[in-house]
Structure formats: structure tokens, C-alpha cells
C-alpha positions as CSV (number, residue, x, y, z in Angstrom):
1,M,-3.0,-0.3,10.3
2,A,-5.9,-2.5,10.6
3,D,-7.0,-4.8,7.9
4,D,-11.1,-4.8,7.1
5,L,-11.8,-2.0,9.9
6,R,-14.9,0.3,9.2
7,P,-14.9,3.1,11.2
8,S,-16.5,1.2,14.1
9,L,-14.7,3.0,17.2
10,G,-15.8,4.9,20.1
11,C,-14.0,7.9,18.6
12,Y,-15.7,7.8,15.4
13,G,-19.3,7.7,17.1
14,D,-19.9,4.2,17.6
15,A,-22.2,3.5,20.6
16,V,-21.3,0.0,21.0
17,V,-17.7,-0.9,20.2
18,Q,-15.5,-0.3,22.8
19,S,-12.1,0.6,21.2
20,P,-10.5,2.2,24.2
21,N,-6.5,2.4,23.3
22,I,-7.5,3.9,19.8
23,D,-10.2,6.5,21.4
24,Q,-7.2,7.5,23.4
25,L,-5.1,8.2,20.6
26,A,-7.3,10.0,18.8
27,S,-7.9,12.1,21.7
28,K,-4.7,13.8,21.1
29,S,-4.7,13.6,17.5
30,K,-6.6,15.3,14.3
31,V,-9.1,12.6,13.6
32,F,-10.2,12.5,9.9
33,L,-14.1,11.8,10.0
34,N,-14.7,10.9,6.0
35,A,-11.5,9.3,5.0
36,Y,-11.6,6.4,2.1
37,A,-9.9,3.7,0.1
38,Q,-9.6,3.6,-3.7
39,Q,-10.3,0.2,-3.9
40,A,-12.4,-1.8,-1.4
41,V,-10.1,-5.0,-1.1
42,C,-6.4,-5.1,0.5
43,A,-3.9,-5.6,-2.4
44,P,-5.1,-2.8,-4.3
45,S,-5.9,-0.4,-1.5
46,R,-2.5,-1.2,0.2
47,T,-0.2,-0.6,-3.1
48,S,-2.5,2.4,-4.1
49,M,-1.9,4.3,-0.2
50,L,1.9,3.2,-0.3
51,T,2.7,4.5,-4.1
52,S,-0.1,7.3,-3.6
53,R,-1.4,6.2,-6.9
54,R,-4.9,5.3,-7.8
55,P,-6.0,1.7,-8.7
56,D,-6.0,2.7,-12.8
57,T,-2.4,3.7,-12.3
58,T,-0.9,0.3,-10.2
59,R,-2.9,-1.5,-12.6
60,L,-3.7,-4.0,-9.9
61,Y,-7.3,-4.5,-9.2
62,D,-6.8,-8.2,-8.0
63,F,-3.9,-9.8,-6.0
64,N,-2.0,-11.3,-9.0
65,S,0.8,-8.6,-10.4
66,Y,3.5,-6.4,-9.2
67,W,3.3,-3.0,-9.9
68,R,7.0,-2.3,-10.5
69,V,6.5,-5.2,-13.6
70,H,3.2,-4.3,-14.5
71,S,2.7,-0.6,-14.5
72,G,5.5,1.7,-13.1
73,N,8.7,1.7,-11.0
74,Y,6.8,3.8,-8.3
75,T,8.6,5.0,-5.3
76,T,6.6,3.9,-2.0
77,L,6.2,5.5,1.4
78,P,8.6,3.3,3.1
79,Q,11.4,3.4,0.3
80,Y,10.6,7.4,0.4
81,F,11.8,7.6,4.1
82,K,14.6,5.1,3.2
83,S,15.7,7.2,1.1
84,R,16.4,9.8,3.5
85,G,17.9,7.8,5.8
86,Y,15.7,6.0,7.9
87,V,15.6,2.7,9.0
88,T,12.2,1.4,7.7
89,M,10.6,-2.0,9.2
90,S,7.5,-3.9,8.5
91,V,5.7,-6.0,10.9
92,G,2.3,-7.9,10.0
93,K,0.6,-7.4,6.9
94,V,1.7,-3.9,5.3
95,F,1.8,-4.6,2.1
96,H,-0.5,-7.4,0.8
97,P,2.1,-10.1,0.4
98,G,2.8,-12.7,-2.3
99,I,2.6,-11.7,-6.0
100,A,1.5,-8.0,-5.2
101,S,4.6,-7.2,-3.6
102,N,7.1,-9.3,-4.9
103,H,6.8,-12.2,-2.4
104,T,9.1,-10.0,-0.3
105,D,6.7,-7.5,0.9
106,D,9.1,-5.1,-1.5
107,Y,12.2,-5.8,0.1
108,P,14.9,-4.6,0.2
109,L,13.6,-1.5,-2.2
110,S,10.9,-0.5,0.9
111,W,12.4,-1.9,3.7
112,S,16.1,-1.9,5.7
113,I,15.3,-5.5,6.7
114,P,13.1,-8.2,5.9
115,A,9.4,-7.8,6.9
116,F,8.3,-9.8,9.5
117,H,5.2,-12.0,9.6
118,P,3.9,-13.6,12.5
119,A,4.4,-17.4,12.4
120,S,1.1,-18.0,13.8
121,F,-0.5,-16.8,10.6
122,R,0.0,-20.0,8.6
123,F,-2.9,-21.7,11.3
124,E,-5.4,-18.7,9.9
125,K,-7.2,-20.9,7.2
126,E,-6.9,-24.1,8.8
127,K,-9.3,-25.9,11.0
128,M,-8.8,-24.1,14.1
129,C,-12.5,-23.5,15.4
130,K,-13.8,-26.0,18.1
131,G,-18.1,-26.6,16.9
132,P,-20.6,-27.7,18.9
133,D,-19.4,-31.1,18.0
134,G,-16.1,-31.1,19.3
135,Q,-14.3,-31.2,16.1
136,L,-12.2,-28.7,14.5
137,H,-13.4,-26.4,11.9
138,A,-12.3,-23.8,9.2
139,N,-15.2,-21.4,10.4
140,L,-15.7,-18.0,10.1
141,L,-17.1,-17.2,14.1
142,C,-13.8,-18.7,15.6
143,A,-13.4,-17.3,19.3
144,V,-10.9,-19.6,20.9
145,N,-9.0,-20.3,24.4
146,V,-5.5,-18.7,23.1
147,A,-4.0,-21.4,25.3
148,E,-4.8,-24.1,23.4
149,Q,-3.5,-22.4,20.0
150,P,-0.4,-23.5,18.4
151,G,2.2,-21.7,20.2
152,G,-0.2,-20.3,22.8
153,T,-0.6,-17.1,20.8
154,L,-2.4,-15.2,17.8
155,P,-1.3,-13.2,14.8
156,D,-1.5,-9.9,16.2
157,M,-0.1,-10.5,19.2
158,E,3.2,-11.8,17.9
159,S,3.0,-8.9,15.9
160,A,2.8,-6.4,18.3
161,D,5.4,-8.4,20.3
162,E,8.1,-7.9,17.2
163,A,7.0,-4.2,16.8
164,V,7.9,-3.3,20.8
165,R,11.1,-5.7,20.3
166,L,11.9,-3.2,17.3
167,L,11.1,-0.1,19.4
168,K,13.2,-0.9,22.0
169,K,16.2,-1.3,20.0
170,Q,15.4,1.9,17.9
171,A,15.4,3.7,21.0
172,Q,19.2,3.0,21.6
173,S,19.5,4.4,18.2
174,S,20.1,8.1,17.1
175,Q,18.9,7.0,13.2
176,P,15.3,8.0,12.4
177,F,13.4,5.2,12.0
178,F,9.5,4.4,10.0
179,L,8.1,1.5,11.6
180,A,4.8,0.1,10.1
181,V,2.7,-2.3,11.7
182,G,-0.6,-4.0,10.0
183,F,-2.5,-5.8,12.1
184,H,-4.6,-8.4,10.7
185,K,-8.0,-8.1,12.8
186,P,-10.8,-8.1,12.3
187,H,-10.3,-9.5,8.8
188,I,-12.1,-12.9,8.9
189,P,-11.8,-15.7,10.4
190,F,-12.8,-14.4,13.6
191,R,-10.1,-15.9,15.2
192,I,-9.7,-14.1,18.5
193,P,-9.4,-14.6,22.4
194,E,-12.6,-15.8,23.3
195,E,-13.2,-13.4,26.3
196,Y,-13.4,-10.6,24.1
197,L,-16.9,-11.8,23.1
198,H,-17.8,-10.7,26.6
199,L,-18.1,-7.4,26.2
200,Y,-20.7,-7.7,23.5
201,P,-23.3,-10.1,24.8
202,I,-25.6,-11.3,22.1
203,E,-28.8,-10.5,23.8
204,K,-27.7,-6.7,22.8
205,M,-26.8,-7.3,19.2
206,S,-28.8,-5.8,16.8
207,L,-29.2,-5.7,13.1
208,P,-28.7,-2.5,10.8
209,V,-31.5,-0.5,10.0
210,D,-31.0,-1.6,6.3
211,H,-30.5,-5.0,6.3
212,D,-32.8,-5.8,2.9
213,V,-31.2,-5.3,-0.7
214,P,-32.4,-2.1,-1.7
215,E,-35.0,-2.5,-4.5
216,R,-33.0,-0.1,-7.0
217,L,-29.6,-1.2,-6.2
218,P,-28.1,-2.6,-9.6
219,P,-27.2,-6.3,-9.9
220,V,-23.5,-5.3,-10.7
221,A,-23.3,-3.3,-7.8
222,Y,-24.3,-6.1,-5.4
223,N,-21.3,-8.0,-3.9
224,P,-22.2,-11.8,-3.1
225,W,-19.8,-12.1,-0.2
226,T,-18.0,-15.3,-1.5
227,D,-15.1,-15.0,0.5
228,V,-18.0,-15.7,3.8
229,R,-19.8,-18.4,2.2
230,K,-16.6,-20.9,2.2
231,R,-16.5,-20.9,5.8
232,D,-17.5,-24.4,7.4
233,D,-20.1,-23.0,9.6
234,V,-21.7,-20.8,6.9
235,Q,-21.8,-23.4,4.4
236,K,-23.9,-25.4,6.6
237,L,-26.3,-22.6,6.5
238,N,-27.5,-23.4,3.1
239,I,-27.7,-20.1,2.0
240,S,-29.0,-19.3,-1.3
241,F,-26.7,-17.6,-4.2
242,P,-26.2,-14.4,-4.4
243,Y,-28.7,-12.9,-2.0
244,G,-29.0,-14.9,0.8
245,P,-30.1,-14.2,3.2
246,I,-28.1,-14.8,6.2
247,P,-30.4,-16.2,9.3
248,K,-30.9,-13.2,11.3
249,D,-29.7,-14.9,14.4
250,F,-26.7,-15.6,12.4
251,Q,-25.8,-12.2,11.4
252,L,-26.2,-10.9,15.1
253,R,-23.3,-13.3,15.9
254,I,-21.4,-12.0,12.8
255,R,-21.6,-8.5,14.3
256,Q,-20.9,-9.7,17.7
257,H,-17.6,-11.6,16.5
258,Y,-16.5,-8.6,14.3
259,F,-16.7,-6.2,17.3
260,A,-14.9,-8.6,19.7
261,A,-12.1,-8.8,17.1
262,V,-12.1,-4.7,16.9
263,S,-11.4,-4.6,20.6
264,Y,-8.7,-7.3,20.5
265,M,-7.2,-5.5,17.5
266,D,-7.4,-2.2,20.0
267,A,-5.6,-3.9,22.9
268,Q,-2.8,-4.5,20.6
269,V,-2.7,-1.0,19.3
270,G,-2.3,-0.1,23.3
271,R,0.6,-1.7,23.6
272,L,2.3,-0.2,20.9
273,L,1.5,3.2,22.1
274,S,2.6,2.4,25.7
275,A,5.7,1.0,24.5
276,L,6.3,4.5,22.9
277,D,5.6,5.8,26.6
278,D,7.8,3.4,28.4
279,L,11.0,3.8,25.8
280,R,10.5,7.9,25.7
281,L,9.6,8.0,22.1
282,T,6.3,9.6,22.4
283,E,7.5,13.1,21.9
284,S,9.3,12.5,18.9
285,T,7.4,9.9,17.0
286,V,4.3,10.7,14.6
287,V,1.5,8.2,14.8
288,V,-0.9,7.6,12.3
289,F,-3.3,4.9,12.4
290,T,-5.8,3.6,9.3
291,S,-7.2,0.5,8.1
292,D,-7.0,-0.9,3.9
293,H,-10.8,-0.5,3.5
294,G,-14.0,-1.1,5.4
295,W,-16.5,-4.1,5.8
296,S,-20.0,-4.7,5.2
297,L,-21.9,-6.0,8.4
298,G,-25.1,-6.4,6.9
299,E,-25.8,-3.4,5.3
300,H,-27.8,-3.7,1.8
301,G,-27.9,-7.3,2.6
302,E,-24.2,-7.7,2.1
303,W,-21.1,-8.9,4.0
304,A,-17.5,-8.4,3.7
305,K,-15.9,-5.3,1.4
306,Y,-15.8,-5.8,-2.3
307,S,-18.3,-2.6,-2.9
308,N,-18.4,1.0,-3.3
309,F,-20.6,1.7,-0.4
310,D,-19.4,3.7,2.2
311,V,-19.8,0.8,4.8
312,A,-16.6,-0.9,2.0
313,T,-14.9,2.2,1.5
314,R,-14.7,4.5,4.5
315,V,-11.7,4.2,7.0
316,P,-10.6,5.3,10.2
317,L,-7.9,7.7,9.7
318,I,-5.8,9.4,12.9
319,F,-2.8,11.5,13.1
320,Y,-1.0,12.3,16.3
321,V,1.9,14.8,15.7
322,P,3.7,15.7,18.8
323,G,3.6,19.4,19.6
324,V,0.9,20.1,17.2
325,T,-1.8,17.9,17.9
326,A,-1.1,17.4,21.8
327,P,1.1,19.6,23.4
328,R,4.5,18.4,24.1
329,K,5.3,16.9,28.1
330,D,7.7,18.5,30.0
331,G,10.5,16.3,31.4
332,E,9.6,13.2,33.1
333,F,6.6,15.2,35.2
334,G,3.7,15.3,32.6
335,G,2.8,11.6,33.1
336,P,2.3,9.1,30.5
337,T,0.5,10.3,27.3
338,F,-0.6,6.7,25.9
339,P,-1.1,4.5,29.3
340,F,-2.3,1.2,28.5
341,V,-6.3,1.0,28.8
342,D,-7.5,-2.4,29.8
343,V,-10.8,-2.3,27.9
344,F,-12.4,-5.2,30.4
345,S,-12.1,-2.7,33.3
346,Q,-11.8,1.2,32.0
347,S,-14.7,3.5,31.2
348,R,-14.8,4.8,27.5
349,L,-13.1,8.0,26.2
350,Y,-14.4,10.5,23.7
351,V,-12.8,13.0,21.3
352,Q,-13.2,17.0,21.6
353,A,-15.0,18.1,18.4
354,N,-12.6,20.5,17.9
355,A,-9.7,17.8,16.9
356,V,-11.7,16.3,14.1
357,V,-12.1,17.0,9.8
358,R,-15.1,16.7,8.5
359,N,-14.5,17.0,4.6
360,M,-13.7,14.4,2.4
361,V,-10.1,12.8,2.1
362,E,-8.5,9.8,0.4
363,L,-5.5,7.3,1.5
364,V,-3.8,8.3,-1.7
365,D,-3.1,11.5,0.8
366,V,-1.3,9.3,3.3
367,F,2.1,9.5,1.6
368,P,2.2,13.1,0.9
369,T,1.0,13.6,4.2
370,V,3.2,11.6,6.1
371,A,6.4,12.9,4.5
372,H,5.2,16.5,5.4
373,V,4.5,16.1,8.9
374,A,8.1,14.4,9.3
375,G,9.7,17.5,8.0
376,L,10.5,16.3,4.5
377,S,9.3,17.6,1.3
378,S,6.1,16.1,-0.5
379,P,6.2,14.5,-3.8
380,Q,5.2,16.6,-6.6
381,D,1.6,15.9,-8.0
382,C,1.7,13.3,-11.0
383,P,0.7,14.2,-14.3
384,V,-2.3,13.0,-15.9
385,V,-0.5,10.1,-17.3
386,S,2.3,9.1,-14.9
387,F,3.6,5.8,-15.5
388,Q,6.7,6.5,-16.5
389,V,7.2,9.0,-13.2
390,E,8.6,7.2,-10.2
391,L,8.0,9.6,-7.5
392,C,4.8,11.8,-7.5
393,T,1.4,11.7,-5.9
394,E,-2.1,11.3,-7.1
395,G,-3.2,12.8,-3.7
396,E,-2.5,15.9,-1.7
397,S,-0.8,16.8,1.7
398,R,-3.4,17.4,4.5
399,A,-0.7,18.6,6.7
400,H,-2.6,21.8,6.8
401,M,-5.6,20.2,8.1
402,I,-3.7,18.5,10.9
403,R,-1.9,22.2,11.9
404,H,-5.6,24.3,11.8
405,K,-8.8,24.2,12.7
406,E,-10.8,23.1,10.0
407,H,-13.3,26.3,8.6
408,G,-16.4,24.7,7.4
409,E,-17.6,22.6,4.6
410,D,-15.7,22.3,1.4
411,E,-18.3,21.9,-1.1
412,E,-15.1,21.1,-3.6
413,A,-14.1,18.0,-1.5
414,I,-14.8,14.7,-3.0
415,A,-13.1,10.8,-2.4
416,F,-13.1,8.4,-5.6
417,S,-13.2,5.4,-5.2
418,Q,-13.4,2.2,-8.2
419,Y,-14.6,-1.6,-8.1
420,P,-14.1,-4.1,-10.9
421,R,-16.8,-6.9,-11.8
422,P,-16.9,-9.7,-14.2
423,A,-20.4,-9.0,-14.9
424,D,-23.8,-7.4,-14.8
425,T,-25.0,-9.8,-12.3
426,P,-23.4,-11.5,-9.5
427,Q,-20.8,-14.0,-10.3
428,M,-19.0,-16.4,-8.2
429,N,-16.0,-14.6,-8.7
430,S,-18.1,-11.2,-8.6
431,D,-16.1,-10.0,-5.4
432,L,-12.7,-10.4,-6.6
433,P,-12.4,-11.1,-10.5
434,D,-9.1,-11.5,-12.0
435,L,-7.7,-9.0,-14.3
436,K,-8.9,-11.0,-17.4
437,D,-11.9,-11.4,-16.2
438,I,-13.2,-7.8,-15.6
439,R,-15.5,-6.4,-18.0
440,I,-17.1,-3.6,-15.8
441,M,-15.4,-1.0,-13.9
442,G,-17.3,0.8,-11.2
443,Y,-16.5,4.4,-10.4
444,S,-17.6,6.2,-7.5
445,L,-17.4,9.8,-6.1
446,R,-18.5,10.8,-2.4
447,S,-18.8,14.2,-2.2
448,W,-20.6,16.1,0.8
449,D,-24.1,15.5,0.0
450,Y,-23.9,12.8,-2.7
451,R,-22.3,9.2,-3.6
452,Y,-22.3,8.8,-7.4
453,T,-21.3,5.6,-8.9
454,L,-20.8,4.9,-12.8
455,W,-20.5,1.3,-14.0
456,L,-18.5,1.5,-17.3
457,G,-17.5,-1.2,-19.8
458,F,-13.8,-2.1,-19.3
459,D,-10.9,-3.9,-21.5
460,P,-8.8,-5.6,-19.3
461,K,-6.3,-6.0,-22.2
462,T,-5.8,-2.1,-22.5
463,F,-7.2,-0.9,-19.4
464,Q,-9.4,1.4,-21.5
465,V,-12.6,2.3,-20.0
466,N,-15.7,2.5,-22.5
467,L,-17.3,5.9,-21.8
468,T,-20.4,5.3,-24.1
469,D,-21.1,2.1,-22.2
470,V,-22.9,2.8,-19.1
471,H,-24.2,-0.6,-17.9
472,A,-25.6,1.0,-14.6
473,G,-25.5,3.7,-12.2
474,E,-26.5,5.2,-8.7
475,L,-26.9,8.3,-7.2
476,Y,-27.8,8.3,-3.4
477,M,-29.0,11.9,-1.5
478,L,-26.9,11.6,1.8
479,A,-28.8,14.3,3.4
480,D,-32.1,12.2,3.0
481,D,-30.5,8.8,2.8
482,P,-27.1,8.4,4.7
483,G,-27.1,4.7,4.5
484,E,-27.3,4.9,0.8
485,D,-30.6,3.0,0.3
486,R,-32.6,4.7,-2.2
487,N,-30.8,5.0,-5.8
488,I,-32.2,7.9,-7.5
489,Y,-30.0,7.6,-10.8
490,K,-32.5,6.9,-13.3
491,D,-35.1,10.0,-12.2
492,A,-32.0,12.2,-12.0
493,M,-30.9,10.9,-15.6
494,D,-34.0,11.5,-17.2
495,G,-33.5,13.6,-20.4
496,V,-30.0,14.6,-19.7
497,L,-27.7,11.4,-20.9
498,L,-26.3,12.8,-23.6
499,K,-24.7,16.0,-22.1
500,M,-23.7,13.3,-19.1
501,T,-21.7,11.5,-21.4
502,S,-19.9,14.2,-23.2
503,L,-19.0,15.9,-19.7
504,L,-17.4,12.5,-18.7
505,S,-14.9,12.7,-21.5
506,T,-13.6,15.7,-20.2
507,G,-10.0,15.1,-18.7
508,S,-9.6,12.4,-15.9
509,M,-12.5,10.4,-14.8
510,Q,-12.3,11.9,-11.2
511,K,-12.9,15.3,-13.1
512,G,-15.5,14.1,-15.4
513,M,-17.4,12.8,-13.0
514,K,-17.5,15.5,-10.9
515,L,-18.6,17.7,-13.6
516,Q,-21.2,15.1,-14.0
517,L,-22.6,15.5,-10.4
518,L,-22.6,19.2,-10.8
519,H,-25.0,19.1,-13.7
520,L,-27.0,16.3,-11.8
521,T,-27.6,18.1,-9.0
522,A,-28.1,21.7,-10.9
523,E,-31.0,19.8,-13.1
524,R,-32.5,18.7,-9.8
525,Q,-32.7,21.9,-8.0
526,N,-33.5,24.3,-10.9
527,P,-35.9,21.7,-13.2
528,K,-37.0,23.0,-16.4
């Protein structure tokens, strides 16, 4: 699992990013092209994915509560496997560390042994980046000589080392295992080996086509990227709050460093995959690769996550299932499945078109899908209110999509995300408000043709949404506006507001918004 990784990968059609090891995994896997996180920030997204419950059920919108105490004693994905006799192990950032996972990464409930965290991670927020002045700074852009770093290593290198060590140990055991490995990159700061920048010459970097703040973007929808602003090198730019912009030459350098961080993380993934081959585990091990959410790289004048746009909510999701997504090898003569690919010397790989799923799926689907493909029963569907139900899913198993070729567009397929805000206009805490400060919740529905978002009044004491308190709305027609830049919500809502409010109160929020979207699109297609 990567951190803050949007689908900027070769196997997702990115022509810039070099990710040969993940591309190689994808070439032998089923690749979900439209997978979405339920909230574009670390702790809520990870808790949601690992419990298969949406943020309104975990009631975690910030980093400051533990779901078992705050909402319900929900069974997690690793806990489910542990209860079925698996050894479960966590390396790196899987659960969000701290209060959100009880300061233990949910050990011993989820894990058979205490979670491993790389010792070098403690330097991530310290002054480790050498500036032009020769001094060390806490910079955003932080390409380093690894040999000069404490211990001569970096967190993701340490995590890969530990994961390989655990694989070697499990290869000697007959007990089935569940190993979750969470890499920290491309999360900021971009403290990465400096040689990866050479893959992305600055003169070949370009800005996104939609690098300006859209004219009709509601202020409540904008995230002012405050974590980026806090870095020493960004502070020196004296960027105005909230809309900036960042100078274009620095924007190019951010994109360069992000892409380089992806290639560095890809190399660590490659080390794990080649270890599976070396230990003869490839033919008996399901491999899942994903991220907790995406990251804006200047689109809409935004940086970081913290929004409901595709660039922040869409994630890679790749399933390798031996014997299903790729044929099993015969004995010792089939050759390695995942030989390590050196990004500095190997050419790119591409995924065959028949190995992808284009219909929308969600990270809450991961739990039931992994259980199913591993031969365990998937949890039952959750009731509408499930706070007292320990084991159930608010997603659905996508195992049938892995086993069978996709048969066209499913017009009913949707993905659902949400994001909280403290106010109608950007504040210093807009990106990550504490629960007590949340006043507005932005619910967003992604279908084949549209992204539809409503910003509704929210009471943090009761966790209730006021369906009649509509602060703003967004509607994007993706066929003509794939970048989600032209908001047509006000045009579409003209004269149908009363009807729309009544639809929203029908069942769950997801169902209500889906009915609204169907009504809106019907009105546009058949105007009276």
C-alpha cells in the first residue's frame, strides 16, 4: 500500500511516470481503473478500507479517535484473517498510527505480532534537507544522498527490508500469512534518493492544463494545502492564502519530486515481488496493491489531498491472483513471475487491455474482495445502521470482476466519497478540521458520466446532516469535462430544488444522491 498515490503509473496510462515494477505486477493482474477512496485523507481512508465501513459509520473524519471506542467494535480485514488461522503482520504505515489506531496499530486485535515502523521515519519532519545555503531545512523538496542520512537508509527501504525478512520466515512455515506493507512515499516531504530526480529532467516537466482555480468552484470545495505551505522552502515563497498561486517554476519542481518519489516507491515494491519469486511464494500468494487516496498536483490550483475531486479520491487498485489473473508456472522451468526491474536500465511495460475493469469500485470493497479470493467467505452486507454489528461490509466483493472479463459499462455503478469543512470559505484548518470544528460535509458521487457533490450542514455533536441546509453544489459532465473544471450545478438545479430535497431524504445518503443525479440528468436530457 502506498501513501498519497494517485494513479500516476505507467499501467494507468501515465506517459511520464516510470513505475516498471508495479507495471509488471499489473501485467499479470486485474487492474481497476476507477477505484475511489471514501475520504481523501490518511486516517479516515485507511480505517474505512480496513473495516469496510464508510466514514459516517467509523465516525472518523480527522485523526483524533479510535473507532472501537468512538463508534463500534468493527472487525478489521487483518483481524478477520487472524481469526481464520492466519499469521497477520503489519510493516510501515498500514493503519494510521496514533490515536486513530489506539497507539498500537490495533495490536493485538488485528495483528499476530506488534506492527513494525521504520526507525528512520522519525526524521521525516526534522531538518534533513540541505538547502542552497548549505544549511539543513524542513523542506517539501528533499532529494538526499542516502549515505548521508541517519543510519544510511530511508523509511521505505527499512520497511522493504523488514517485509522481506518476514517473508523469508513465513516461507519456512506451513501456516498461512497475511502481510500488509505500507510505504510512506509519495507522501510529503519528498525525502527520497536524489538519483530518482534524474529520471525526470525539469525541462521535460509540464503543468496540468487546468492549473487555475475554476471560476465556478464553490469556496467550500477548495483545499488551501496548508501542510504544503508549512514547509520551509514553500514558506520562503510568500504565497498568499488561500489561493496562491505557487510560482510556476516551483510547481514544476513539485511535480518532478512527486514523480521521482513514485519511482522510488516502485523500486521497493519490486524488491518485495522479486522476494516472492525467490522464496517460491508467488504461486500461492494473492497480491493487492493500492493507495489510501490521491494527491492534487496543481489541478484546480490545488495541491495535496483534502478534496472530493478525482485527483484526490481516485487510487490505483491491482489484484494479482495466481491461477486466475495469470497462469500458474510449471515447476522450476517457468522462470520468475516478478523479476526486479531496474528503472534506470529497463524499458517500460504496459498492461493488456483485457485485464482491466473500468466500472467504478471503492476501497470499502477491498475487505470482502480479498476475503473472497483467499477462499474465505465475504462478510455479510451491513444494515443501514450498523454501529452494533461487529462484522459486515458497506462495500461489496469484486471477486467476480477479477475472475471474468468485464462486459461493458454498468450505468448503475457509482463510487461515493466525502470531505468535511469547518466553514464556507477556506480557513487555516479547512484541510483537516477537528471533529468539533466540522460544520459542513461534502458528499460526492462519481458515476460513469458525472461527478455530483453536495455540501450540507453538519452537526459534529450528533453526527447528523441537515439535508435542507445546502451550502453549495458541484456537477461536472465528465464526457466534456474530464478534469472537473466547469461546474454546472446552478444551471442544472434551476427550478428543481424542492424536488431534489425530497429525493435526498430517501434512505441512505448514497441512495438519495443517486436518485438526485438521475433526476438532474433526466431534466437536462428532457427539458420542459
